[in-house]
N, C-alpha and C positions, 0 to 999 in steps of 0.2 A: 249249613244247618242240617242236622239229621244224618249226615254221612256216617259218622262213627256211632251215632245214637242208634241207628238201625240195627247195629250188631248186638246191642244189649237191650233193645226195647222189650223183647219177649221175656227176658229175665226180669226186667223191671216191673212187668205187668203179669207175672206168673200167678198172682192171686186172683186174677179175673177169670170167672167162669163163663167163657164164651158160649157154652151150651145153654146156660141159664139166660143169657142175653138173647140168644136165638129163640129160646122158649117164649120169652116175653114178647118179642117181635111177632111171633106167630100168634100169640094170644091177642095182641093188638090188631093184627089183620082180621082175626076171627071176630073180635069185639065190634069192629066197625064194618063188618061185612065185606071184606076185601079178600081177593084171591090173586095176588100179584104173580105174574109169571116172570117178568123182567124187572130186576131190582138194581138200582144204583146205590153204591155205598160211597159217599163222599168222605175224604180223609180216611181211607181204609187202612193206612199204616202197613203193617206186615201181613195183613190179610187174614188174621185168625177168624174174625167174624164172617168175612166174605166166604172163606172156605167152609165154615160150619153151615152157613145157609145154603151154599152150593151142594153140600152133601145131603141136604134135605130136599133137594129137587128144584131150587130156585135158579133161574138163569141170572147170573150175577155179573155186574160190571163194578170193578174197583178203581177208584180214582184217588190219586194222592200227588202231592207236590214233590215228594222225595223219590228219586230214582232208586236210591239204595233201599228204602222201605219196600218199594215195588219189586225189587229183585228178590228180597226175602219172601214176599208174598207169592211171587211166581214159583219159586222153588217149593214153597209149601203146597201150592195147588197141584204141582206136578207129582209130588209125593203121594197125593191122594187120587191121582189120575183124573183130575178135573180140568176142564177147558174153560178157564175164566179170562175174560177180557180185562186187562189192567191198563189204565191210561195215566200217563204222567202229565197232570195239569194242575194249575192252581184253581181251587174251587171257587175263588172269587171271580174267575173269568172262564169257567169251563164251557166246553162245546161238545155236543154229541151229534151223531149222524141221524138220530131218531129219538123217539120218546120212550119213556119207561112207565111201568105201572106203580112203582114205589121208589121213594128216595129215603135213605137212612143216613144219619150222620151221628155217630156214637162216640162215647167216651170223652165228653166235653170238648169235642173238636170245634164246636161253635164258639166257645170261649176264646179260641185262638184268633178269631176275627175281632180285632180290637177297635175297628172303626165302625160306627153305626151305619155310615153310608155303604160300607162293604157288606155289612149284614143284609141291608136292604137289597143290594145287588144280588147276593147269593140267593135270597128267597125269591127274587124275581126270576132268576135263571131256573130255579127249581120249578116254579110255576110254568115256565116256558116248556120245559122238557118232561113234565108230568102229563100223562094221559088224563083226559077228563074223568073225574071220579077217582083219581090217583091219591095215594096217601104218602105223607111226609112225616117221618118220626125222627126226633132228635132229643138229646139230653144236654143239660148244661150243669156245670158246677155252680151251685147257688152262691149268692153274695155272702150268705152266712158262712159257707165253707171257706171261701177265699179270704174273707176278712176276719174270721174268728178261729177257724180250725188250722188253716195253713199259715196265715200271716204271722211273721215273727218266729216261726218254728223251724227247726232243723231236723231232718230225718236222715238216717244212714243205714247201710247194710254192709257187712263184711263177710266175704266167703273166700274160698280157696283161689278162685280164678278171677273174681271181679269184686270191687268194692266201690260204693258210691255214697256221696254226700249231697243232700238236697236241702238247700237253704231258701226260705221264702220271705219276701217282703211285699207289703201291700200299701198302696198309696190311696187313701180314701178320697182324695180330690179328683183323681182320674179313674178310680175304681179298677186300677190295673194291679195284678199280682204278678210279680217277677219270680221265676224259679231259676235259681243258679245251681246247676248240677255239675259236680266234678266226679269223673270216673277214673278208676285205675283198673286196667285189664291186664291179665297175665300174658306175657309174650313168650318167654322161654326161661327155663331155670327159675331163678328167683327175681327175674326182672319184670317190671310192670310199666305199662305205658299210660300216661295221663292224658285225658282230654276233657274239655269243658263245654257245656251247653248252657245257653240262656234262653228260656222260654217265657212268654208273657201271655197271660189270660186276662180277659176283661169280665168283670162282674156285671151282668145285664139284669136290669129290673124286669119284672113281669110286664110292666107297661111298655118298655122298649121292645120286648119280644112280640107282644101283641100288635103294636103299631107297625113293626116291620112285616109281620105276616099279613096284616090287613092291607098294607101298602102294596104287597105283592099279589093281592087277591087270593090269598090262601085262607081258608076258613078254619079257625081254631076249633078242634073237636074235643080236646081235653088236655088238662094239665095235671100231672100225677107225680106221686112220690117215686122213689127209686125202685124200679122193677115191680111196680104194683099199679093198681088203678084206684088208689085212694088219693084224696086231696093231699098236697104236700103239707107236712107239719112245719111249724115256725123254724125248727132246727133242721129241716131237710137239707142234706148235703148235695144231693143230686136230684134234679127236677127233669121230668120227661114231658115233652110236648108232642101232641099229635095233631096234624093239620091235614085238611083235605082240599083238593082242587074240585070245585063244583063241576058237576057234569053239564054238558051243553043244554 
């Protein structure tokens, strides 16, 4: 999983303004009175946000399950002359050698944790590795988005060197949304190589998120709409959560 996907991930997410996401994170730090030095990004992917934050002076650690994603991230960081620690681990069982001031997990990576017991474990690990007074920020694809916007729909893009088809199905009984992706990447001449990916995201309720945070002794500080500090609307597609580890 993700081996070939890493090669096209940045192309697939080229509409994401990582500078705006970094702006939001810095605004959140300011809003809650935090000045983190060392920041851990879980599920950092190809490192676009990790690099953007490192450019702004944060000491970054990027953690991801995919070696291929991390290879892309490392290359990206070296191009900017940045010394970023990238770790190849599953965030459901990650280990650090010390604690951090902030943890972020962006771009609906939390939805990829499809078992509630795993979500609880991740939040507990975050509590363990956060310094007292530390901040945890993450976003999720809302149940509305997965069940109403993506479910049953197909998206595609065709360009000179790559084409992709993205088909979505949603099971309301399990609240799992399955993404079936097919890619065609140009190899040489008029030849294209096909590869397929299947990804699954779980739609979490607000109650489930709150329970998992409370179980991990993380205090929910706010629940917001996409890249803002307003309450989420009923049709909000992306919801942000900010939690804190209580100081001693």
